[in-house]
C-alpha positions in Angstrom: 151.0 96.1 64.3 149.7 98.7 66.8 147.2 100.9 65.3 146.6 104.7 65.6 144.4 105.9 68.4 141.0 107.4 67.3 140.4 110.9 68.1 136.9 112.0 68.3 135.8 115.7 67.4 133.9 117.9 70.2 130.7 117.4 68.3 130.9 113.6 68.4 131.6 113.9 72.4 128.5 116.1 72.6 126.3 113.2 70.7 127.6 110.6 73.0 126.8 112.6 76.0 123.6 113.3 74.5 122.8 109.5 73.8 124.0 108.9 77.7 121.6 111.7 78.9 118.7 110.8 77.0 119.3 107.0 78.2 119.1 107.9 81.9 116.5 110.5 81.3 114.4 108.2 79.7 114.7 105.6 82.5 114.0 108.0 85.1 110.8 108.9 83.3 109.8 105.2 82.7 110.8 104.3 86.5 108.6 107.5 87.6 105.8 107.3 85.5 105.1 103.3 84.7 102.8 103.0 87.4 100.5 105.8 87.2 100.5 105.2 83.3 99.7 101.4 83.7 97.0 102.2 86.4 95.1 104.8 84.1 95.2 102.6 81.0 94.1 99.8 83.1 91.1 101.5 84.5 90.2 102.5 81.1 90.2 98.9 79.5 89.6 96.9 82.3 92.1 94.2 80.4 95.7 93.6 81.6 96.9 92.4 78.4 95.4 95.4 76.5 96.6 97.7 79.5 100.4 96.3 79.0 100.1 96.8 75.3 98.7 100.3 75.5 101.0 101.2 78.5 104.2 99.9 76.2 102.8 102.1 73.0 102.6 105.0 75.4 106.2 104.9 76.4 107.2 104.2 72.8 105.5 107.5 71.8 107.0 109.4 75.2 110.6 108.3 74.2 110.5 109.2 70.6 108.9 112.6 71.3 111.2 113.5 74.5 113.7 115.2 72.8 111.3 117.6 71.1 109.2 118.0 74.4 109.0 121.6 75.4 110.3 121.9 78.9 108.5 125.0 79.7 105.3 122.7 80.4 104.8 120.1 82.7 106.4 116.7 81.8 103.4 114.7 83.7 100.6 116.7 81.9 102.5 115.8 78.8 103.1 112.3 79.5 99.1 111.7 80.7 98.1 113.4 77.7 99.7 111.1 75.5 98.6 108.2 77.7 94.8 109.2 77.5 94.9 109.7 73.6 96.9 106.4 73.1 94.4 104.6 75.2 91.4 106.4 73.6 92.5 105.7 70.3 93.3 101.8 71.2 90.1 101.6 72.7 88.2 102.8 69.5 90.3 100.4 67.7 89.4 97.3 69.8 85.8 98.1 69.9 85.5 97.8 66.3 87.6 94.4 66.5 86.1 92.9 69.9 83.2 92.8 72.0 83.2 92.6 75.7 81.0 91.3 78.2 80.8 92.8 81.5 79.2 90.7 84.4 77.8 92.9 87.1 76.1 92.5 90.5 73.6 94.4 92.3 74.7 98.0 93.4 73.0 101.2 95.0 73.5 104.6 93.2 77.0 105.8 92.5 78.2 109.4 93.6 81.5 110.8 93.1 81.8 111.0 97.0 81.7 107.1 97.3 84.9 106.9 95.3 86.8 109.7 97.3 86.0 107.7 100.3 87.3 104.7 98.9 89.8 104.8 96.5 89.5 101.0 95.3 86.1 101.0 93.5 84.0 97.6 93.7 84.1 95.6 90.8 80.0 96.7 90.0 81.6 100.5 90.1 84.4 99.5 87.8 81.9 97.5 85.4 79.6 100.6 85.5 82.5 102.7 84.7 83.5 100.4 81.8 79.9 101.3 80.1 80.2 105.1 80.4 81.4 106.7 77.3 85.1 106.8 77.0 85.1 111.0 77.1 83.4 110.7 80.3 85.1 107.7 81.5 88.5 109.2 81.2 87.6 112.4 83.5 86.1 110.1 86.1 89.2 108.0 86.2 91.7 111.1 86.2 89.7 112.6 89.2 88.2 110.0 91.2 90.5 107.2 91.0 93.7 109.0 90.5 93.0 112.2 92.3 94.0 115.0 89.8 92.4 118.4 90.1 90.0 119.9 87.7 92.8 122.1 86.5 95.0 119.2 85.9 92.6 117.1 84.2 91.7 120.3 81.8 95.5 120.4 81.1 96.0 116.7 80.2 92.8 116.7 78.3 93.4 120.1 76.9 89.7 121.2 77.9 88.4 124.0 79.9 87.6 123.3 83.5 84.0 123.8 82.9 84.1 121.2 80.2 85.8 118.8 82.7 82.9 119.5 85.4 80.2 118.7 82.7 82.0 115.7 81.5 82.0 114.6 85.0 78.2 115.1 85.8 77.2 113.3 82.7 79.8 110.5 83.4 78.5 110.2 87.1 74.6 110.2 85.4 75.5 107.6 82.9 77.0 105.5 85.7 73.8 105.9 87.9 71.5 104.9 85.0 73.6 101.8 84.6 74.0 100.9 88.3 70.3 101.4 88.8 69.1 99.3 85.7 71.5 96.2 87.0 70.0 96.9 90.6 66.5 96.4 89.0 67.5 93.5 86.9 69.0 91.7 89.8 65.8 92.7 92.1 63.5 91.3 89.2 65.3 88.0 89.0 67.0 89.1 85.9 70.8 88.7 85.2 
């Protein structure tokens, strides 16, 4: 017995087209932004497994909310805001349930110019960065390691440019204190 052909209504075609566009749009977003999202998260956590988990969470949030994304604003800014917020939430959670230990070596004072000259910071600088409060750490990561401008950072974090500058300054200060203390401990025979 031959069955009757099934005809789709116009609204059903639109639904299918939207699903296909949505799939390809999501794949394009993922392919374009995965590396930078992972890199930002890894620099915040210093852990491959945590970074993979958080990056997966970021893209799940992005994909769920992509349909409601306001296309009048920058997609990159929106994705990096989700990245930062998700990473900070997870770091707060991890901090409550795990304790991390960092091993560091002797190092001299750290300045922002050091990182601009070398986009691949030493393990010592990364160890110091991990000791900085998360609200300062993310600004340093976005500025010095990812190369975002003050305005882009302000947009991503929903802050004023002045607050970005202030957090950078405070973050650098925390890093210098940590690096000096480890340098002094090393020179005095400690650690």
